[in-house]
C-alpha positions, 0 to 999 in steps of 0.5 A: 624935720620937714621944711617948706620950699622957702625954708629949704632954699634958704638952708641951701643958700646958707650952705652954699655961702659957707662952702664958697668961703671955705673953697676960697680959704683952701685955694689961698692955702693951696696956692702957697703949697702948690708944686712947681715942676722942675725939669732937671738932668735927664728929664730936662734933656728928654723934654727938650730932646737935646744933649747935656752939652746943648743945655750947658751952652744955652745956659751960658748964652741965655741964663735968664731962661734957667733957674739954679739949684745950688752952684751948678745944677740947672732946672726949668719949670714948664713955662721956662721950657717953652722959652727954651723951645723957642730959642731952640726952634723946637716949638710944638705946633699943629698945622690946624687946631684939633678939638677933642672931647671927653664924654660919658653919661656916667658920673665918677669915671674921672672925665674931668680929671682926664680932660685936665691932665691931658691938657696939662700933659700937652701943655708940658710937651709945648702945645698951646691948649684951651680947655672949655668946661661944658659941664654945669657942675664945673669940675674942670673949672674947679681943677683949674682953680676957678669956682663957677659963678664965684670967681667967674660970672655967666658971661665968662662961660659960653652960656649966653653965646650958646643961648643966642639964636643961631641967625643972630650969632652969625651976624655978631659983630665982635664974636672973636672979641667976645670969646677972647674975653672969656678965656682965663689963664691957668698956672701954665702959660700955654694952657687956658680955660673958658670956665663953666657956669651953673646956667649951662644946665638950662641950655639943653631946653633952649637948644632943643626948643630952637632945634624944634622951631627950625624943624617945623619951619618957625625959624628960617634956618636949618637945624644943623645951625643949632647942632653945630653952634659950638663948632662955629664958636670954636672956629672963631678962636685962634692960636691954639693947637688943641681945644679940649671939651669936658662933656656934659652928662647927657645925650641931648642937643648940648651933648650933640653940639660937643660931639659935632664940634670934636675931631676926636672923642675920648670915652672913659670906660670903667672896668667896674660892672655897673659903671661899664653897663651905664657907659654902654647905655650912654653909647646906646642912647647917644646912638639913638639920639643921633639916628633920630637926628639923621631922620629929621635933619637934612644933610647931616648924613654927610657930616664926619663924626669924631674919631672915637676911642675908649680908655679903660679907667678905674682899673686895679689888678686885685683878683677879687675885683674882676677888673681884668675881666671887664677890661678884656670885655671892653677890648672885645666890645670896642676892638681897635677903638679901645686903648690897650693901656688902662688908667689904674686907680691912683686915688691918693695922687689924684686927690692930692693933685685936685686939692692943689689945683694942679695936674699930676705932671706938675709935681716933682718926685722929690720935693716938699710939695709931696710931703704937704699932700702926704704922697711918696715918690713911688706913688707919684712915679707910678701915676705919672708913668701910667697916664703918660703911657695912656696919653701917648697911646691916644696921641699915636693911635687917634690924634696924630693920624688927624695931622698930615705933618705927622704922617711920616713920623707915624710910619717910622714909629710903627703906627702907619696902620692908624693912618687909614680909617681913623677919621669918622670912626664912631 
């Protein structure tokens, strides 16, 4: 049955209302069933980098930072781990905040999943992480347990700051306070998020018009002020080792803001023919957009772009799927910028983690939470090991080379070749 526009919008609004109520009910259920990672035994020793004797001594001196399983078995959850690290003076921290982004024009390539799990992985290692959801679809916010425009308002996102004219933004009296008010907590003490709002979808028009007005002289400040607006906002946020941006599926001015704000950029690159073609097209369109900016924006040619890496995703080793052929093609296309280890499809685990509003690193391999989500320990073990391997490769080849304090460590670990030619690779 065909409907007029008013009737159609009414139908949509009714469906949205039902969906929001359903999401709230599911969230309450998931909070009750949500897993809490328990580090014990060798996993605890590895996470802290200490011996069993040191853990026993700490447990006697500071029993409040441990929990117990039975009479003698001790464990620590991720938040307790950070307390123990402080006691050991083994806190992880960077000499500067690094901004990373995960971007691809193609949907369904696990962009938000990759961002969320990377953030959680860094948080479990002890780093202080801020996630920023720049995609109006709000998947990263949903994974963090927040429904955009329901649990949060437009003022909780960066929308109204990014659609403020650049000259007005610079003289904002309490910009730091404005940003601080938008930061929301997650289940991990050292991972926070600035959520998305549906109004982010309207930003592209505003930013493009503002940039055009700068170019034709209507506004008396350079167009770089518009392209670097997100970078400026992030520079006003203190206290984080990593800021991770979930990119928007576009190549316009908002996406370019994300590009210029980033120290490193991860492009999830699918090992599927049509999806890979879309990713290559995304890079071609982004390259054309940046080339056009170079022609019309004075001074942009001297700016350093982010270190860029491609992570093969949606990989499986079934012979009929040609995934290995496409992975080799990705390696050939992007050479040293391509990570060797692909992310294998772990649909059951990823689906369970997203349902629980947790990362895959928040599950124990043997506990009731696995039964709640119909997982078995072997499925989880394979997924965690795969993501750990990928993230460690990204850290050692792309991220750590941006930190001067990691120089000697990388040389000793055999990654010295990545210390040169890393910055500014596009």
